[in-house]
C-alpha positions in Angstrom: 8.0 62.2 -9.0 5.5 64.4 -7.2 2.1 62.9 -6.7 -1.4 64.3 -6.4 -2.8 61.1 -4.9 -1.7 57.6 -3.8 -4.2 54.9 -3.2 -3.7 51.3 -2.2 -6.1 48.6 -3.4 -6.1 45.5 -1.3 -8.4 42.6 -2.3 -10.8 41.2 0.4 -9.5 37.7 -0.5 -6.1 37.2 1.1 -3.8 36.0 -1.6 -0.2 36.7 -2.7 -0.9 36.6 -6.4 -3.6 37.8 -8.8 -3.7 34.3 -10.5 -5.5 33.0 -7.4 -8.6 35.1 -8.2 -11.7 33.4 -9.6 -12.9 34.8 -12.9 -15.6 37.0 -11.2 -13.0 38.3 -8.7 -10.6 39.1 -11.6 -13.3 41.0 -13.5 -14.2 43.0 -10.4 -10.6 43.8 -9.5 -9.6 44.9 -13.0 -12.8 47.0 -13.2 -11.7 48.9 -10.1 -8.1 49.3 -11.3 -9.3 50.3 -14.8 -11.6 53.0 -13.5 -8.7 54.7 -11.8 -6.4 54.2 -14.8 -8.8 56.2 -16.9 -8.6 59.0 -14.3 -4.8 59.3 -14.9 -3.5 57.0 -12.2 -0.4 54.8 -12.7 -0.7 51.2 -11.6 2.1 49.4 -9.6 2.1 45.9 -8.2 4.9 43.4 -7.5 5.0 39.7 -8.3 4.9 37.3 -5.3 8.5 36.2 -5.8 9.9 39.7 -5.9 12.7 40.0 -3.3 11.9 43.7 -2.5 8.3 43.0 -1.7 7.7 44.0 1.9 4.1 42.8 2.4 3.4 39.2 1.4 -0.2 39.7 0.2 -1.3 41.1 -3.1 -1.9 44.9 -3.1 -1.8 47.4 -5.9 -0.6 51.0 -5.7 -2.5 53.7 -7.7 -0.4 56.8 -8.0 -1.6 60.0 -9.7 1.4 62.1 -10.8 1.5 65.9 -10.8 3.5 67.9 -13.3 6.2 66.5 -15.5 6.7 62.8 -15.1 10.4 61.8 -15.1 11.1 58.5 -17.0 13.6 56.5 -15.1 13.7 53.2 -13.1 15.7 52.2 -10.1 16.6 48.6 -9.7 17.6 47.8 -6.2 19.4 44.6 -5.7 22.3 43.2 -3.7 24.9 44.5 -3.6 24.2 47.5 -5.8 21.6 50.0 -7.0 21.3 50.4 -10.8 19.7 53.6 -12.3 18.2 53.5 -15.8 17.0 56.5 -17.8 
């Protein structure tokens, strides 16, 4: 997928999961994410227990695709890679 923009949202509060946010922090974070979603950004985040997570604090990717979006998913897991269309 080609992208027009790729942003990374990292909360000021160091945490590995969104569930640790207070109610006001959740509202603020979702407001930020929602404003980018309405501009055409895709939102990607991984759960804390995800094996493929390389950074152990919560962060969210905002990716704005360009052109045709291909609909497929790669699952990477030992000992194989699975491709779904």
